[in-house]
C-alpha positions as CSV (number, residue, x, y, z in Angstrom):
1,M,20.0,23.4,-17.5
2,S,20.3,21.3,-14.4
3,S,22.6,18.3,-14.4
4,K,21.8,17.5,-10.7
5,Q,21.5,13.8,-10.1
6,I,19.4,11.9,-7.5
7,L,19.5,8.3,-6.5
8,F,16.3,6.8,-4.9
9,I,16.7,3.9,-2.6
10,S,13.7,2.0,-1.3
11,N,13.0,-1.3,0.4
12,G,9.5,-2.4,-0.2
13,H,6.7,-2.3,-2.8
14,G,4.8,0.4,-0.9
15,E,8.0,2.3,-0.5
16,D,8.6,2.1,-4.3
17,N,5.1,3.4,-4.8
18,H,5.6,6.4,-2.4
19,T,8.8,7.3,-4.2
20,S,7.4,7.0,-7.7
21,H,4.8,9.7,-6.9
22,V,7.6,12.0,-5.6
23,I,9.5,11.3,-8.9
24,Q,6.5,12.2,-11.0
25,T,6.1,15.5,-9.1
26,L,9.9,16.2,-9.5
27,R,9.6,15.7,-13.2
28,Q,6.7,18.2,-13.3
29,L,8.6,20.8,-11.3
30,N,12.1,20.3,-12.8
31,P,12.2,18.0,-15.9
32,S,16.0,18.3,-16.3
33,L,16.9,16.4,-13.1
34,K,18.7,13.1,-13.6
35,M,17.2,10.2,-11.6
36,A,18.0,6.6,-10.9
37,A,16.8,4.0,-8.4
38,M,17.8,1.0,-6.4
39,P,14.7,-1.0,-5.2
40,I,15.9,-3.5,-2.5
41,V,12.8,-5.6,-2.5
42,G,11.1,-7.0,-5.6
43,E,11.6,-6.0,-9.2
44,G,11.0,-2.2,-8.9
45,K,7.9,-2.2,-11.2
46,A,6.9,1.3,-10.0
47,Y,10.3,2.7,-11.2
48,R,10.3,0.7,-14.4
49,S,6.8,2.0,-15.3
50,L,8.3,5.5,-15.2
51,D,11.4,4.5,-17.2
52,I,13.7,5.3,-14.2
53,P,17.1,3.5,-14.6
54,I,17.7,0.7,-12.0
55,I,21.3,0.6,-11.1
56,G,21.7,-2.9,-9.5
57,P,20.3,-6.4,-9.4
58,T,16.7,-7.0,-8.3
59,Q,14.9,-10.2,-7.4
60,T,11.5,-11.2,-6.0
61,M,11.9,-13.2,-2.7
62,P,9.5,-15.8,-1.3
63,S,8.4,-13.4,1.5
64,G,7.8,-10.5,-0.8
65,G,9.6,-8.4,1.8
66,F,7.3,-9.5,4.7
67,F,9.6,-12.0,6.4
68,Y,9.0,-10.2,9.8
69,M,5.5,-11.7,9.7
70,K,6.8,-15.2,9.9
71,R,10.4,-16.3,10.4
72,L,10.0,-19.2,8.1
73,Y,9.8,-16.7,5.2
74,L,13.1,-15.2,6.2
75,L,14.7,-18.7,6.0
76,K,13.2,-19.2,2.6
77,D,14.6,-15.8,1.6
78,F,18.1,-16.8,2.8
79,Q,17.8,-20.0,0.7
80,S,16.9,-17.9,-2.3
81,G,20.1,-15.8,-1.9
82,L,18.9,-12.8,0.1
83,I,22.3,-12.1,1.7
84,G,24.2,-12.2,-1.6
85,L,21.6,-10.1,-3.4
86,T,21.6,-7.4,-0.7
87,W,25.4,-7.3,-0.8
88,R,25.4,-6.8,-4.6
89,Q,22.8,-4.1,-4.3
90,L,24.8,-2.3,-1.7
91,Q,27.9,-2.5,-3.9
92,A,25.9,-1.0,-6.8
93,V,24.7,1.8,-4.6
94,L,28.2,2.6,-3.3
95,Q,29.6,2.5,-6.9
96,Y,26.9,4.8,-8.3
97,A,26.5,7.3,-5.4
98,P,29.7,9.4,-5.9
99,N,28.0,10.8,-9.1
100,C,24.9,11.9,-7.1
101,D,24.2,15.2,-5.6
102,L,21.5,13.8,-3.3
103,I,20.1,10.4,-2.1
104,M,16.4,9.9,-1.2
105,S,15.9,6.8,1.0
106,T,12.4,5.5,1.6
107,G,11.8,2.7,4.1
108,D,13.2,1.3,7.3
109,F,16.8,1.0,8.6
110,I,18.0,-1.1,5.6
111,S,17.4,1.6,3.0
112,Q,18.4,4.4,5.4
113,T,21.7,2.6,6.2
114,F,22.4,2.2,2.5
115,A,21.9,5.9,2.1
116,Y,24.1,6.7,5.1
117,L,26.9,4.5,3.8
118,T,27.1,6.4,0.5
119,K,28.6,9.4,2.5
120,R,26.3,11.6,0.4
121,P,23.6,14.0,1.8
122,F,20.3,12.2,1.9
123,V,16.6,12.8,2.5
124,S,14.9,10.1,4.7
125,F,11.3,9.1,4.3
126,I,10.5,6.4,7.0
127,S,7.1,5.7,5.3
128,C,6.7,2.2,6.9
129,L,7.3,3.4,10.5
130,S,4.7,5.1,12.7
131,A,4.2,6.0,16.3
132,L,0.5,5.3,15.9
133,Y,1.2,1.5,16.3
134,E,2.3,1.8,19.9
135,G,2.0,5.5,20.9
136,R,5.8,5.9,20.6
137,L,8.2,5.0,17.8
138,R,10.9,2.7,19.1
139,I,13.9,3.1,16.8
140,N,16.7,0.6,16.7
141,P,20.1,2.0,17.4
142,L,21.4,1.7,13.8
143,L,18.5,3.7,12.4
144,W,18.8,6.3,15.2
145,H,22.4,6.7,14.2
146,D,21.5,7.1,10.5
147,L,18.8,9.7,11.1
148,N,20.8,11.7,13.6
149,S,23.8,12.0,11.3
150,S,24.7,15.3,9.6
151,R,24.3,13.6,6.2
152,C,20.5,13.1,6.9
153,L,19.0,16.5,5.9
154,T,15.5,15.7,7.1
155,V,13.2,12.8,8.2
156,F,9.8,12.8,6.6
157,T,7.1,10.7,8.3
158,R,3.8,9.4,6.9
159,D,1.7,10.9,9.7
160,S,2.0,14.1,11.7
161,Y,1.9,12.2,15.1
162,T,5.1,10.4,14.2
163,A,6.9,13.6,13.3
164,F,5.8,15.1,16.6
165,D,6.9,11.9,18.5
166,L,10.4,11.9,16.8
167,Q,10.9,15.6,17.6
168,R,10.0,14.9,21.2
169,Q,12.6,12.1,21.2
170,G,15.3,14.5,20.0
171,I,15.2,14.2,16.2
172,A,14.4,17.9,15.6
173,K,14.7,17.5,11.8
174,A,11.6,15.2,11.6
175,Q,8.7,16.7,9.7
176,F,5.3,15.5,8.4
177,G,5.4,14.2,4.8
178,G,2.2,12.3,4.3
179,I,1.2,9.7,1.7
180,P,2.4,10.7,-1.7
181,A,0.0,8.4,-3.5
182,L,-2.9,10.3,-1.9
183,D,-2.1,13.2,-4.2
184,R,-3.2,11.2,-7.2
185,L,-6.2,9.4,-5.6
186,V,-8.7,11.3,-7.8
187,P,-11.5,9.8,-9.9
188,T,-10.6,9.5,-13.6
189,G,-14.1,9.3,-14.9
190,K,-14.2,5.6,-15.3
191,D,-17.7,4.3,-15.7
192,L,-18.3,1.8,-12.9
193,Y,-22.0,1.3,-13.8
194,L,-23.0,2.2,-10.2
195,K,-26.7,2.3,-9.3
196,P,-27.7,5.4,-7.3
197,D,-28.8,4.8,-3.8
198,V,-27.3,1.3,-3.5
199,P,-24.3,1.1,-1.2
200,A,-21.0,0.3,-3.1
201,I,-18.4,-2.0,-1.6
202,A,-14.9,-2.0,-2.9
203,L,-12.8,-5.2,-2.9
204,L,-9.0,-4.6,-2.5
205,P,-7.2,-8.0,-2.4
206,G,-3.7,-6.6,-2.7
207,S,-1.2,-6.5,-5.5
208,R,1.3,-9.3,-4.9
209,M,0.7,-12.5,-6.7
210,P,0.0,-15.3,-6.0
211,E,-1.3,-14.0,-2.6
212,A,-3.6,-11.5,-4.2
213,A,-5.4,-14.4,-6.0
214,R,-5.9,-16.3,-2.7
215,N,-7.1,-13.1,-1.0
216,F,-9.6,-12.4,-3.8
217,S,-11.0,-16.0,-3.6
218,L,-11.6,-15.4,0.1
219,Q,-13.3,-12.1,-0.7
220,L,-15.6,-13.7,-3.2
221,Q,-16.7,-16.2,-0.5
222,L,-17.4,-13.2,1.8
223,V,-19.4,-11.5,-1.0
224,I,-21.7,-14.6,-1.1
225,E,-22.2,-14.5,2.6
226,I,-23.0,-10.7,2.4
227,A,-25.5,-11.4,-0.4
228,K,-27.2,-14.1,1.8
229,V,-27.7,-11.6,4.6
230,M,-28.7,-8.7,2.3
231,P,-29.8,-10.0,-1.1
232,S,-29.5,-7.2,-3.7
233,G,-28.5,-4.8,-0.9
234,F,-25.1,-3.9,-2.2
235,Q,-23.0,-3.5,-5.4
236,F,-19.5,-4.8,-5.5
237,R,-16.5,-3.4,-7.5
238,A,-13.0,-5.0,-7.4
239,A,-9.8,-3.1,-8.0
240,L,-7.4,-5.8,-9.3
241,V,-3.8,-5.7,-10.7
242,P,-3.5,-6.9,-14.3
243,N,-1.9,-10.2,-13.3
244,L,-4.9,-11.0,-11.2
245,M,-7.4,-10.0,-13.9
246,A,-5.6,-12.6,-16.1
247,Q,-6.5,-15.3,-13.6
248,L,-10.1,-14.5,-13.2
249,D,-11.3,-17.4,-15.3
250,D,-9.4,-19.9,-13.2
251,I,-10.6,-18.2,-10.0
252,A,-14.2,-18.2,-11.2
253,Q,-14.1,-21.9,-12.0
254,S,-12.5,-22.8,-8.6
255,Q,-15.0,-20.8,-6.6
256,G,-18.2,-21.7,-8.6
257,W,-18.7,-18.3,-10.2
258,Q,-19.3,-17.4,-13.9
259,L,-17.2,-14.8,-15.7
260,N,-18.3,-12.7,-18.6
261,Q,-16.3,-9.6,-19.8
262,G,-14.9,-8.8,-16.4
263,I,-18.2,-9.4,-14.5
264,L,-18.3,-12.3,-12.0
265,T,-21.8,-13.6,-11.2
266,Y,-22.7,-16.3,-8.6
267,S,-25.8,-18.5,-8.6
268,P,-26.4,-21.0,-5.8
269,P,-26.2,-24.7,-6.7
270,G,-29.5,-25.9,-8.0
271,S,-30.6,-22.5,-9.4
272,S,-32.3,-22.5,-12.7
273,A,-30.9,-20.7,-15.7
274,E,-33.8,-18.3,-15.7
275,E,-33.2,-17.1,-12.2
276,S,-31.1,-14.0,-11.6
277,P,-27.7,-14.5,-10.1
278,L,-27.5,-14.0,-6.3
279,V,-24.7,-11.4,-6.7
280,E,-22.3,-9.9,-9.2
281,V,-18.8,-8.4,-8.9
282,R,-17.5,-6.0,-11.5
283,C,-13.7,-6.3,-11.8
284,Y,-11.3,-3.6,-13.1
285,S,-7.6,-3.3,-13.5
286,D,-7.6,0.5,-14.3
287,A,-10.1,2.0,-11.9
288,F,-8.5,1.9,-8.4
289,S,-9.0,5.6,-7.7
290,D,-12.6,5.6,-8.9
291,I,-13.6,2.5,-7.0
292,V,-12.1,3.7,-3.7
293,Y,-13.5,7.2,-4.1
294,Y,-17.0,6.1,-4.8
295,S,-17.2,3.2,-2.4
296,D,-19.2,3.3,0.8
297,L,-17.1,0.6,2.5
298,V,-13.9,-1.3,1.6
299,I,-13.1,-5.0,2.2
300,G,-9.4,-4.7,2.3
301,M,-6.5,-7.2,2.3
302,A,-3.7,-4.8,1.4
303,G,-1.4,-2.3,2.9
304,L,-1.0,1.1,1.1
305,A,-4.3,0.7,-0.8
306,V,-6.2,0.4,2.5
307,D,-4.2,3.4,4.0
308,L,-5.4,5.5,1.1
309,A,-9.0,4.5,1.5
310,V,-8.9,5.4,5.2
311,A,-7.2,8.7,4.4
312,I,-10.3,9.8,2.5
313,G,-12.7,8.6,5.2
314,K,-13.7,5.1,4.2
315,P,-14.5,2.3,6.7
316,I,-12.5,-0.9,6.3
317,I,-13.4,-4.5,7.0
318,Q,-10.4,-6.8,7.1
319,I,-10.3,-10.6,7.1
320,P,-7.0,-12.3,7.6
321,G,-5.5,-14.5,4.9
322,E,-2.6,-17.0,4.7
323,G,0.0,-14.4,3.9
324,P,2.9,-13.8,3.5
325,Q,1.7,-10.2,3.8
326,F,-2.0,-10.2,4.9
327,T,-2.0,-12.4,8.0
328,Y,-3.8,-11.7,11.2
329,Q,-0.6,-10.1,12.6
330,F,-0.5,-7.6,9.7
331,A,-4.2,-6.9,9.9
332,E,-4.0,-6.3,13.7
333,A,-1.1,-3.9,13.2
334,Q,-3.1,-2.1,10.5
335,T,-6.0,-1.8,13.0
336,R,-3.7,0.0,15.4
337,L,-2.3,2.3,12.7
338,L,-5.7,3.1,11.2
339,G,-7.7,3.5,14.4
340,I,-11.5,3.2,14.4
341,S,-11.6,3.1,10.6
342,A,-10.4,-0.5,10.4
343,Q,-12.2,-3.6,11.8
344,T,-10.5,-7.0,11.7
345,I,-12.8,-10.0,11.8
346,G,-11.1,-13.2,13.1
347,T,-7.6,-14.0,14.4
348,K,-6.6,-16.6,11.8
349,P,-7.0,-17.2,8.1
350,A,-10.7,-16.7,7.4
351,T,-13.0,-19.8,8.0
352,P,-16.6,-20.1,6.9
353,E,-17.7,-19.0,10.3
354,I,-15.4,-15.9,10.3
355,L,-16.8,-15.0,6.8
356,K,-20.3,-15.2,8.2
357,Q,-19.3,-12.9,11.1
358,A,-17.6,-10.5,8.6
359,A,-20.7,-10.4,6.4
360,K,-22.9,-9.5,9.4
361,R,-20.3,-6.8,10.4
362,V,-20.4,-5.3,6.9
363,V,-24.2,-4.8,7.1
364,E,-24.0,-3.4,10.6
365,T,-21.3,-1.0,9.7
366,L,-23.1,0.5,6.7
367,E,-26.2,1.0,8.9
368,D,-24.3,2.9,11.6
369,S,-24.4,6.5,10.4
370,D,-22.6,7.8,13.6
371,Y,-19.6,5.4,13.0
372,L,-19.4,6.3,9.3
373,A,-19.3,10.0,10.2
374,K,-16.4,9.2,12.6
375,C,-14.5,7.4,9.9
376,K,-14.8,10.5,7.7
377,E,-13.1,12.5,10.5
378,N,-10.5,9.8,11.5
379,G,-8.8,9.3,8.2
380,P,-7.8,12.9,7.5
381,E,-6.9,13.4,11.2
382,R,-4.5,10.4,11.0
383,F,-2.9,11.0,7.6
384,G,-3.2,14.7,7.2
385,P,-4.0,16.6,4.0
386,P,-2.8,15.6,0.5
387,G,0.3,17.2,-1.0
388,A,3.0,14.8,0.3
389,S,4.7,14.4,-3.1
390,E,5.0,18.1,-3.6
391,R,6.2,18.8,0.0
392,I,8.9,16.2,-0.4
393,A,9.8,17.2,-4.0
394,R,10.2,20.9,-3.1
395,F,12.4,20.0,-0.1
396,I,14.6,18.0,-2.5
397,L,14.8,20.9,-5.0
398,N,15.7,23.4,-2.2
399,S,18.4,21.0,-0.9
400,L,19.8,20.9,-4.4
401,G,19.7,24.7,-4.8
402,E,17.2,24.2,-7.7
403,T,14.1,26.1,-8.5
404,E,11.4,24.7,-10.8
């Protein structure tokens, strides 16, 4: 039986998610591997849900890991003890690493430098970096040094264009990985009560609280505007994290909606009790794959969740929020990453006028069959085929001299 040991290092919630899918595939291929993790950002919920031991301290910072969007958030992180926390995490990694046969590092230069400093062989997955943003990936000198070191066995990228770009820049070991979560984006058979021949719109407000609650409140305002333009024209399904589901009653009251068993309904002020609601939104905490798969359009205020929707050909409408993650800066960067599939409406946190523009754009988009066909081509072209978790897992096993 194998006693090979792997340490997973990641710095970001999306990075944790990517790695968790690789871990699940490794368990399927070789259940005897020993695995532990060090999430540098947040609490590491993706690891904890898989019962992966976490070897060092974790803490959720005010920025949620998105301090590069606004420098004020970085200051708040410093005040919350970011430097001391990172130092303790690095010490935990350096203490644990001598027992490991391999490190897998997912994220930018912080996690890659952690891996390099262990002096152990490591597999790099730079999932948050892409040449699609600017046509060429500009790598800071520290990361360049890490990736070019002999300790780095390979550099996996999220899209094939970035792998090609890095090879062109001299990192011959770069190769296409993909989006590991895409491998499990398959319908589970959840009954969404969808009516045939009525376009379905998915609401993805993100997963980080309390921002996700603010985002969802904005999305509900947008839903009302869409219903005003096209009464009874669409059906809405929201994929929410459990913590957000728990706040639906408060959100409904604050936004003027009614909540009944996970179904939000809105009736304009002055409507009689006998009149049908203007619009309804069915909310789920356990149907993300089904909602994204069966939707015709996505209203997205998230990162990885939106990437997944684009990868399977869905058009995206984005409205900026207050952040710290989903600001205009983030949405604009997403547009460059995702190409024609993503449309961002407005350049500041959504106002009533921006919401009216977004509602009009939703209707126009769903009526544009040529554009919808291009989205179906664009997503797979940008993110490649599924299978990332198995590609990465098999490389890890081969590097360890293991066979499943």
